[in-house]
C-alpha positions in Angstrom: 12.8 7.7 -12.4 10.6 9.4 -15.0 6.8 9.3 -15.1 5.3 7.6 -18.2 1.6 7.8 -17.2 -0.3 8.4 -13.9 -3.0 5.8 -13.4 -4.2 7.8 -10.4 -2.5 9.9 -7.7 -1.1 6.7 -6.0 -0.3 4.4 -9.0 1.9 5.2 -12.0 3.8 3.8 -14.9 7.4 4.9 -14.7 10.7 4.3 -16.5 13.5 3.5 -14.0 17.2 4.5 -14.1 18.0 1.2 -15.9 15.4 2.1 -18.7 12.9 -0.6 -17.5 9.2 0.1 -17.1 7.7 -0.4 -13.7 4.4 0.1 -11.9 5.0 2.1 -8.7 2.6 2.7 -5.8 2.6 5.0 -2.9 0.5 7.7 -1.4 0.6 10.8 -3.7 3.5 9.3 -5.8 2.0 10.7 -9.1 0.1 13.7 -7.7 0.8 16.8 -9.8 3.6 15.0 -11.7 3.8 15.5 -15.5 4.8 12.8 -17.9 8.5 12.8 -18.6 9.4 14.4 -15.3 10.9 12.8 -12.2 8.9 11.4 -9.4 9.7 11.5 -5.7 11.4 8.2 -5.0 10.8 8.6 -1.2 7.0 8.2 -1.8 7.3 4.8 -3.5 6.0 2.0 -1.2 6.0 -0.8 -3.7 7.2 -1.3 -7.3 6.6 -4.1 -9.8 8.9 -4.5 -12.8 7.2 -5.1 -16.2 10.3 -6.9 -17.6 8.8 -8.1 -20.9 6.2 -7.1 -23.5 3.9 -9.9 -22.4 3.5 -8.5 -18.9 2.9 -5.0 -20.1 0.2 -6.3 -22.4 -1.3 -8.4 -19.6 -1.4 -5.4 -17.3 -3.1 -3.2 -19.9 -5.7 -5.9 -20.6 -6.2 -6.3 -16.8 -7.1 -2.6 -16.4 -9.9 -3.1 -19.0 -11.5 -5.7 -16.7 -11.0 -4.4 -13.2 -10.7 -1.2 -11.3 -7.4 0.4 -10.5 -8.6 0.3 -6.9 -8.3 -3.5 -7.1 -4.7 -3.2 -8.2 -4.0 -0.9 -5.3 -5.6 -3.3 -2.9 -3.6 -6.2 -4.4 -0.4 -4.2 -4.0 -1.1 -3.4 -0.3 -1.9 -7.1 0.3 1.4 -8.2 -1.4 3.4 -5.6 0.6 2.0 -6.8 3.9 2.2 -10.5 2.9 5.9 -10.2 2.0 6.5 -8.6 5.4 4.5 -11.2 7.4 5.6 -14.3 5.4 9.2 -13.2 5.2 9.8 -13.7 1.5 9.7 -11.8 -1.8 7.1 -12.7 -4.4 7.7 -12.6 -8.1 6.2 -9.5 -9.6 3.7 -11.5 -11.6 1.6 -11.8 -8.4 0.4 -8.2 -9.0 -1.3 -9.3 -12.2 -2.7 -12.6 -10.9 -3.8 -11.4 -7.5 -5.4 -8.2 -8.9 -7.3 -10.3 -11.4 -8.4 -12.7 -8.7 -9.6 -9.9 -6.4 -11.5 -8.2 -9.2 -13.3 -11.4 -10.0 -13.8 -12.2 -6.3 -15.5 -8.9 -5.7 -17.7 -9.2 -8.8 -18.8 -12.7 -7.5 -19.5 -11.2 -4.1 -21.8 -8.6 -5.6 -23.8 -11.4 -7.1 -23.6 -13.7 -4.1 -21.6 -16.4 -6.1 -19.0 -18.4 -4.2 -16.6 -21.2 -5.1 -14.8 -23.7 -2.9 -11.4 -25.1 -3.5 -10.9 -28.9 -3.4 -7.4 -28.1 -2.0 -8.5 -26.0 0.9 -7.8 -28.6 3.6 -4.4 -29.5 1.9 -3.3 -25.8 1.7 -4.4 -25.2 5.3 -2.3 -28.1 6.5 0.8 -27.9 4.2 1.1 -24.1 4.0 -0.3 -22.9 7.3 1.4 -19.5 7.3 0.1 -18.6 3.9 -3.4 -19.8 4.7 -3.4 -17.9 8.0 -2.4 -14.7 6.3 -4.9 -15.2 3.5 -7.7 -15.6 6.1 -6.7 -12.3 7.6 -6.9 -10.8 4.0 -10.4 -12.1 3.6 -11.4 -10.6 6.9 -9.9 -7.2 6.0 -11.5 -7.2 2.5 -14.8 -8.0 4.1 -14.4 -5.1 6.5 -13.2 -2.7 3.8 -15.8 -3.5 1.1 -18.8 -4.5 3.2 -19.3 -7.7 1.1 -19.8 -11.1 2.6 -16.8 -12.9 1.2 -16.5 -16.5 2.6 -13.3 -17.8 4.3 -13.0 -20.4 1.5 -11.5 -17.6 -0.6 -8.4 -17.8 1.7 -7.2 -21.0 -0.1 -7.2 -19.2 -3.5 -5.4 -16.2 -2.1 -2.8 -18.4 -0.4 -2.1 -20.2 -3.6 -1.1 -16.9 -5.3 1.6 -16.3 -2.7 2.7 -20.0 -2.8 3.0 -19.9 -6.5 4.8 -16.5 -6.6 7.3 -17.6 -4.0 8.1 -21.2 -4.9 7.5 -21.1 -8.7 8.4 -17.8 -10.1 8.6 -19.1 -13.7 6.3 -22.1 -13.5 2.6 -22.6 -13.7 0.4 -23.0 -10.7 -0.3 -26.6 -11.8 3.1 -27.6 -10.4 2.1 -26.3 -7.0 -1.2 -28.2 -7.2 0.7 -31.4 -8.2 3.1 -31.0 -5.3 0.2 -30.5 -2.9 -1.6 -33.6 -4.1 1.5 -35.7 -3.7 2.1 -34.4 -0.2 -1.5 -35.2 0.7 -1.1 -38.8 -0.7 2.0 -39.2 1.5 0.1 -38.0 4.5 -2.7 -40.5 3.7 -0.3 -43.4 3.4 1.2 -42.4 6.8 -2.2 -42.3 8.5 -3.3 -45.6 7.0 0.0 -47.3 8.0 0.0 -46.2 11.6 -3.8 -46.5 11.9 -4.2 -43.1 13.5 -4.8 -39.4 12.9 -2.1 -36.9 13.6 -2.8 -33.5 15.2 -1.8 -30.7 12.8 -1.0 -28.6 15.9 1.7 -31.0 17.1 5.2 -29.6 16.6 6.7 -32.9 15.2 3.8 -33.2 12.8 4.4 -29.7 11.5 8.1 -30.6 11.1 7.2 -33.7 9.2 4.8 -31.8 6.9 7.5 -29.2 6.3 10.1 -31.9 5.5 7.9 -33.7 3.0 7.0 -30.3 1.4 10.7 -29.7 0.6 11.3 -33.4 -0.1 8.7 -33.3 -2.9 10.2 -30.1 -4.3 13.6 -31.7 -4.4 12.2 -34.6 -6.4 10.4 -32.3 -8.8 13.7 -30.3 -9.3 15.9 -33.5 -9.5 17.9 -32.7 -6.4 19.5 -35.5 -4.4 19.8 -35.3 -0.6 22.7 -37.3 0.8 23.4 -38.7 4.2 26.1 -40.6 6.0 25.6 -44.3 5.2 26.5 -45.7 8.6 24.2 -43.2 10.4 21.4 -44.1 8.0 21.8 -47.8 8.7 21.7 -47.2 12.4 18.4 -45.3 12.1 16.9 -48.1 10.0 17.9 -50.7 12.6 16.5 -48.6 15.4 13.2 -47.6 13.7 12.3 -50.7 11.6 8.5 -49.9 11.7 9.0 -46.3 10.5 11.4 -47.4 7.8 8.7 -49.8 6.4 6.4 -46.8 6.2 9.1 -44.9 4.4 9.4 -47.8 2.0 5.6 -47.7 1.3 5.9 -44.0 0.5 8.9 -44.7 -1.7 7.0 -47.5 -3.6 4.0 -45.3 -4.1 6.2 -42.5 -5.6 8.1 -45.0 -7.8 4.8 -46.5 -9.2 3.0 -43.2 -9.6 5.8 -40.8 -10.7 8.9 -43.0 -11.4 10.8 -41.3 -8.6 13.8 -43.3 -7.3 14.1 -42.1 -3.7 17.7 -41.9 -2.5 19.1 -43.5 0.7 19.6 -40.0 2.2 15.9 -39.2 1.6 14.8 -42.5 3.1 17.0 -41.8 6.2 15.4 -38.4 6.9 11.9 -39.6 6.0 12.3 -42.5 8.6 13.7 -40.1 11.2 10.7 -37.7 10.8 8.2 -40.5 10.9 9.7 -41.9 14.1 9.6 -38.5 15.8 6.0 -37.9 14.7 4.8 -41.3 15.8 6.3 -41.0 19.3 3.6 -38.5 20.2 
């Protein structure tokens, strides 16, 4: 790996062995290294591939708006987030999260705060990402001394959700999925005439199921199930099957989604388990 340009002692542009440009970060990774010479690979803690001209231009423009310290902070958050959440994020998150942190800190200096209309939805549907993002807000508060509200957690969580589930799509698709999931939850609450505790294990399983159910519909995937088993579940759980039908009708009317028998089977099964508590 050859150094192209040191942004500071800990952040550098490099060209890797495959002739691709990367941003690498690590304590002292660029210290006393001259352009065109090799860097010490063992010092690299995180790297982000700039795999097209658009990303290179975006990163250069980003550095005109925010501090390189914000980029370092974003890199550290991403590194810890990937470890805690157990998945890899698309490298675009370095650009989007750095930009968000830079604007967030500028707003904090002026005492300006925004709330997300999806905060409750994200907390319920993506609890692990939201919990991690809350920890991030706490740590940034402690590190900077600013009073950044917990509401920022939903925005930070969205960056991880988007970078994990939609590497090449816009965040609008995540927001669409979240709204659909919330509509399904509302139909369920109205049908059974009760609230469901988000801490209940079967409720969490139901939310996880519909999250992936919605993603399968968006991606055009079909979930299949044994016909005889599905019929037995419908006969055993007629009330839950009617709720599943209401959900299916809503999705057909709103999004022209034709829900398969396999999806109806699993949806009925999860509704039954959740409603037994």
